[in-house]
C-alpha positions, 0 to 999 in steps of 0.5 A: 500500500502506498502512502497518501501524499498531499501536494500543492496544486499546480495549474494543470489541476485547475479543471479537476479542482473546479470539478471537485468544487462542483461535486462539493456544492452538489452535496453541501451547497447552501447558495446557488453555484457561481462557476465564475467565482469558483474558477476565480478562487481556484486561480487565486490559489494556484497563483498563490495570491493569499492562499493555496490548495492542497490536493491528492491525486495525479497531476490534472486529476485530483480526487481530494483537495483542501483550500486554505486562505490567509484571513483576518477576523473583522476585529483583529490584525492577527492573521490566520489560515482559513479553510475554504473547503475540504473535500474527498470525492465520494468514490475515494472516501474509504481512505485516509484522504480526509485525515491527510488533508486536515494534517496538511492544513495543520502542517501549513499552519505550523510552517506559517506560524498561524492559527488554523480555522476549519469548519463544517457547513454541511447537511450530508454526513454532518455528524461523521465530519464533526467527529473527524474534526473533533479528533484532529482539532480543538472545537471552537463553535458551531454554525447555524442557519436561518432563512435558507428559503431566501438563498434560492435553489441549492443542494440542501433542498434535496 
């Protein structure tokens, strides 16, 4: 059995990462998907403009990925590393990929000497995701939603 490697995404991975984002949205999207915004986010990360994407899989065919961005809270000058998404294709979930992506994010935070913030906004296998994150990270809150009906059609309608 080979070791799972998380690597820094390369420009050749762009279409595959966008595809991962579309699959992620199909499972967990609360708001309508904007292909333009997804592609812009991916391009910024590939250009190392305030963030990165770590992926698992062959060049051009990632099967899992995590997007991390440098951010600040509205009330502080302190920077932190914020997870934008962490996703493993459904056909690769019987693997250690989700754990490896979390560990990759923690490694990036350590290298950058920044706190890492990760969260779960999901309506699919939520409890399993929470247990995974609780085993690997310190818990610091929860998400709640009101007025979903104002968001338009989305995956949560299923």
